[in-house]
C-alpha positions as CSV (number, residue, x, y, z in Angstrom):
1,M,41.5,-38.4,23.6
2,P,44.7,-35.5,23.6
3,E,44.0,-33.6,26.8
4,N,44.3,-30.4,24.5
5,L,41.3,-31.2,22.8
6,T,39.7,-32.7,25.6
7,L,39.9,-28.8,27.2
8,H,39.3,-26.9,23.7
9,A,35.6,-29.5,23.9
10,A,35.2,-27.9,27.6
11,V,35.7,-24.6,26.7
12,R,33.3,-24.6,23.6
13,R,30.2,-25.9,26.4
14,A,31.1,-23.5,28.3
15,K,30.9,-20.6,26.2
16,K,27.9,-22.3,24.3
17,L,26.1,-22.5,27.6
18,A,27.3,-18.4,28.6
19,R,26.3,-17.1,25.6
20,G,22.5,-20.0,26.0
21,A,22.7,-18.1,29.4
22,E,23.0,-15.0,28.4
23,D,19.9,-14.7,25.6
24,F,17.4,-17.0,28.1
25,T,18.1,-13.6,30.3
26,Q,18.1,-11.1,27.7
27,R,14.3,-12.3,26.2
28,A,13.0,-12.3,29.5
29,L,13.8,-9.1,30.1
30,A,12.1,-8.0,26.8
31,T,9.3,-10.4,28.0
32,I,8.2,-8.4,30.9
33,G,8.4,-5.1,28.8
34,A,11.9,-4.0,29.2
35,K,12.7,-3.3,25.6
36,Q,15.6,-0.8,24.3
37,P,14.2,1.9,22.1
38,E,15.0,1.0,18.3
39,T,17.0,4.5,18.1
40,R,19.1,2.4,21.0
41,I,19.4,-0.6,19.4
42,S,20.4,1.0,16.3
43,A,23.1,3.1,17.4
44,D,24.8,0.1,19.3
45,A,24.6,-1.9,15.5
46,Q,25.9,1.0,14.2
47,A,28.6,1.0,16.3
48,Y,29.1,-3.3,16.4
49,W,29.8,-3.3,12.9
50,R,31.7,0.3,12.3
51,Q,34.4,-0.7,14.3
52,P,36.0,-4.1,12.8
53,S,37.4,-6.6,16.4
54,G,38.7,-9.4,14.7
55,D,38.0,-12.7,13.8
56,R,34.4,-12.9,15.2
57,W,33.7,-10.3,13.7
58,Q,34.5,-10.9,10.4
59,G,32.8,-13.9,10.3
60,N,29.6,-11.7,11.5
61,S,30.8,-10.1,8.4
62,H,31.6,-13.6,5.8
63,W,34.7,-12.4,5.3
64,K,36.1,-15.0,3.3
65,D,39.4,-15.3,5.5
66,A,37.3,-15.7,8.7
67,A,37.8,-19.0,11.0
68,V,34.0,-20.3,10.1
69,F,34.9,-20.7,6.7
70,D,38.5,-21.9,7.8
71,G,39.4,-24.9,5.7
72,G,36.3,-26.0,3.8
73,D,34.8,-24.7,1.2
74,L,31.5,-22.9,3.1
75,W,32.2,-19.5,1.4
76,S,32.1,-20.2,-1.8
77,R,28.8,-22.2,-1.4
78,I,26.7,-20.0,0.1
79,G,26.5,-18.0,-2.4
80,A,26.8,-20.8,-4.8
81,E,23.3,-22.4,-3.7
82,H,21.8,-18.6,-3.3
83,L,22.7,-18.2,-7.1
84,D,20.8,-21.3,-7.8
85,L,18.0,-20.9,-5.6
86,F,17.7,-17.2,-7.3
87,D,17.6,-19.2,-10.9
88,A,14.1,-21.8,-9.6
89,G,12.4,-18.9,-8.2
90,A,13.6,-16.9,-11.4
91,R,11.8,-19.7,-12.8
92,M,9.0,-20.1,-11.9
93,A,8.0,-16.0,-11.0
94,G,9.2,-16.1,-15.1
95,F,11.5,-13.6,-14.4
96,T,13.6,-13.6,-17.6
97,R,15.0,-9.9,-17.9
98,P,18.9,-9.1,-18.8
99,W,20.8,-8.4,-15.2
100,K,21.7,-4.9,-15.9
101,R,22.0,-3.7,-12.4
102,V,21.6,-5.8,-9.5
103,L,22.0,-4.5,-5.9
104,E,22.9,-6.3,-2.6
105,W,22.0,-5.2,0.7
106,G,24.5,-6.3,3.5
107,C,26.7,-7.1,0.9
108,G,29.3,-8.6,3.5
109,G,32.9,-9.8,2.4
110,G,31.2,-10.7,-0.5
111,A,30.5,-14.5,-0.7
112,N,27.2,-14.1,-2.1
113,A,28.4,-10.8,-4.8
114,V,31.7,-12.9,-6.5
115,H,28.5,-15.3,-8.3
116,F,26.3,-12.7,-8.8
117,A,28.5,-10.4,-10.1
118,P,29.5,-12.0,-13.0
119,R,25.8,-11.9,-14.7
120,A,25.2,-8.1,-14.1
121,D,26.5,-5.3,-16.1
122,E,26.9,-3.6,-12.5
123,F,27.1,-4.9,-8.8
124,I,26.2,-2.3,-5.7
125,G,26.9,-3.4,-2.4
126,V,25.2,-1.9,0.0
127,D,26.8,-1.9,3.7
128,I,27.6,-0.3,6.8
129,S,30.8,-1.0,7.2
130,P,33.3,0.7,4.9
131,E,36.0,-2.1,5.3
132,T,33.4,-4.8,4.6
133,L,32.8,-2.6,1.3
134,R,36.2,-3.0,0.4
135,E,36.8,-6.8,1.0
136,C,33.5,-7.2,-0.9
137,E,34.9,-4.8,-4.2
138,K,38.6,-7.0,-3.8
139,Q,36.6,-10.1,-3.6
140,V,34.4,-9.0,-7.2
141,R,37.5,-7.7,-8.6
142,A,39.1,-11.3,-8.1
143,A,36.0,-13.4,-9.7
144,C,35.1,-11.1,-12.6
145,D,34.9,-8.3,-14.7
146,T,31.7,-6.5,-13.7
147,P,32.0,-2.5,-11.8
148,F,31.5,-2.5,-8.7
149,R,29.5,0.7,-7.2
150,A,30.1,0.8,-3.4
151,I,27.3,2.4,-0.8
152,E,28.0,3.4,2.7
153,I,25.3,4.2,4.8
154,D,23.8,4.3,9.2
155,V,21.7,2.8,10.0
156,A,19.8,5.6,11.1
157,E,19.3,6.6,7.7
158,P,19.4,3.7,5.4
159,E,17.1,5.7,2.7
160,A,20.0,7.4,2.3
161,A,21.4,4.9,0.3
162,I,18.0,5.6,-2.4
163,P,19.4,8.4,-4.4
164,Q,23.1,7.0,-4.4
165,V,21.9,4.1,-6.4
166,E,21.0,6.6,-9.3
167,G,18.0,4.9,-11.0
168,R,16.4,1.1,-11.0
169,C,17.7,-2.6,-10.7
170,D,16.8,-5.7,-12.0
171,V,17.9,-8.0,-9.2
172,F,17.5,-7.3,-5.5
173,V,19.2,-9.3,-3.0
174,S,19.9,-9.9,0.8
175,F,21.2,-12.6,2.7
176,Y,21.8,-12.6,6.3
177,V,20.5,-9.2,7.0
178,F,17.5,-9.3,8.4
179,E,17.9,-10.8,11.2
180,L,20.2,-8.0,12.3
181,I,18.3,-5.5,12.1
182,P,16.8,-3.4,14.8
183,S,13.4,-4.8,15.1
184,P,10.7,-5.7,12.8
185,E,9.6,-2.2,12.2
186,Y,12.7,-1.7,10.5
187,G,12.7,-4.0,8.0
188,E,9.1,-2.2,6.7
189,R,11.7,0.7,5.7
190,L,13.9,-1.9,4.1
191,L,11.2,-3.1,2.1
192,R,10.1,0.0,1.0
193,I,13.3,0.7,0.3
194,A,13.5,-2.1,-2.3
195,S,10.4,-1.6,-3.3
196,E,11.6,1.9,-4.2
197,V,14.8,0.9,-6.0
198,L,13.9,-2.5,-8.5
199,A,12.6,-1.5,-11.3
200,P,9.0,-2.8,-12.9
201,G,9.1,-6.2,-13.8
202,G,12.3,-6.8,-10.9
203,L,12.9,-10.0,-8.9
204,A,13.8,-9.4,-5.3
205,L,15.4,-12.9,-3.6
206,I,15.2,-11.7,0.8
207,Q,16.1,-13.8,3.5
208,I,14.8,-13.8,7.0
209,K,14.5,-15.3,10.3
210,Y,11.5,-16.8,11.0
211,D,9.4,-16.7,14.1
212,A,8.8,-20.4,15.1
213,G,5.4,-19.3,17.7
214,H,7.9,-19.5,20.3
215,W,9.1,-16.5,23.1
216,R,12.5,-17.8,22.4
217,T,12.3,-17.1,18.7
218,K,10.4,-13.7,18.4
219,P,13.0,-10.8,18.1
220,R,14.9,-9.9,21.0
221,R,14.4,-6.0,20.8
222,R,17.8,-5.6,23.3
223,A,21.5,-6.3,23.5
224,Y,22.2,-6.1,20.4
225,R,25.9,-7.5,20.4
226,S,25.4,-9.8,22.5
227,G,22.8,-11.2,20.3
228,L,22.6,-9.9,16.9
229,A,21.4,-12.5,14.3
230,E,18.7,-13.5,16.9
231,M,17.6,-9.4,17.1
232,T,14.4,-9.6,14.3
233,T,12.5,-12.5,13.6
234,Y,8.9,-12.0,11.6
235,P,6.2,-15.2,11.4
236,I,5.9,-16.2,7.7
237,D,2.7,-14.7,7.1
238,E,3.3,-11.5,8.1
239,F,5.6,-11.0,6.3
240,W,4.2,-11.7,3.4
241,Q,2.1,-9.2,4.4
242,L,4.9,-6.5,5.0
243,A,5.9,-7.3,1.9
244,E,2.5,-6.4,0.1
245,R,1.8,-3.5,2.2
246,C,5.6,-2.0,1.1
247,G,4.7,-2.6,-2.7
248,L,6.3,-5.8,-3.9
249,T,4.8,-9.1,-4.7
250,P,5.7,-12.7,-2.5
251,R,6.0,-15.1,-5.4
252,A,7.0,-17.7,-3.2
253,I,9.4,-18.9,-0.3
254,H,11.6,-21.2,0.2
255,L,12.3,-22.5,4.1
256,V,15.6,-23.7,5.3
257,P,14.6,-24.9,9.4
258,K,18.2,-25.5,9.3
259,N,21.3,-25.0,7.9
260,E,25.6,-25.1,8.9
261,L,24.9,-21.4,10.1
262,D,21.8,-20.9,11.6
263,E,18.6,-22.0,11.5
264,R,14.6,-21.1,11.0
265,Y,15.7,-19.7,7.6
266,A,13.1,-18.1,5.1
267,Y,13.6,-16.7,2.0
268,F,10.5,-14.7,-0.1
269,F,10.7,-14.2,-3.8
270,L,9.1,-10.6,-4.2
271,S,8.2,-9.1,-7.3
272,K,7.7,-5.3,-8.4
273,P,4.6,-5.2,-10.1
274,E,5.0,-3.6,-13.9
C-alpha cells in the first residue's frame, strides 16, 4: 500500500478514536447529571449553523458540493429515496390530495427539496442559515419552476415561522433534523408547529434518531458542536405518543438501523385529523 494512503488511513482512524473518546466523555458527564440547559445548547446550535465553517459544515448542511457527496450519487439518492418513501406512506395512509404547498423543516442544501418541489405548487424551505436557504433555492430553481419561499428562523424561536408560512400546507417533511435539535422537549415544539401549519388531512413525514435503550444512545444534552448529530434521540414508542399529544395521528413507522450517513433512524408518517 502506498505510504500516503497508509498515512491517510491512520489519520482517519485517529480522528475516529478521538471522536469516540469525546462522545464517551460528554455522555458520561451527562449521565452523572452535568447536563447543559436547553438555552445554552440552543445558543450553541444557533452559533454553529449561522457561521459557515468549511467543508464539514457544508456536509452537515447537505450541500451538494460537500466532500462527503463528492464523486457519487448519494446527494441525489437521499431525496429520491425519501420521496419514494413518502409516496409509499401516502398510499398506506390514503393520502391522495394535491400537493399545493410543501414545507420542509430544515431544508439544508436542497437534497430533498429538488425531488419534492417539482410535485408542488409552492415549496417552503425553513432553515437557520441564510446561506443554506440560498443554496437550497438555487438547487430548486435548477430542478424545476416551482416557486420557493425561504423562511429563516432562530433556534430559540421556531414558532416565529408559523405566521410566515401564511396559511396551511398539504405536506410537511423533516429529514436529518430532529437529532440536531437541542433537546427532546424542543422536539415537542416542532411537532406542535407541524400540527399548526398542516391542513386538515395533510401528511407529515418526520425522521428521528431512535434511542436503542443503551446509555450511549440517549440524548447527549451537552457540547453541541462536537456531537450535534447525537444531541437528541427518542424511544420509538415515546415519539409516537408525543406526536399524538401534539395533535398528529401516527399512521406508520419505517425503521432504518443503518445507512450510508448514520444509524438508528425512524421515519414517522403523521396525519393531521380532518
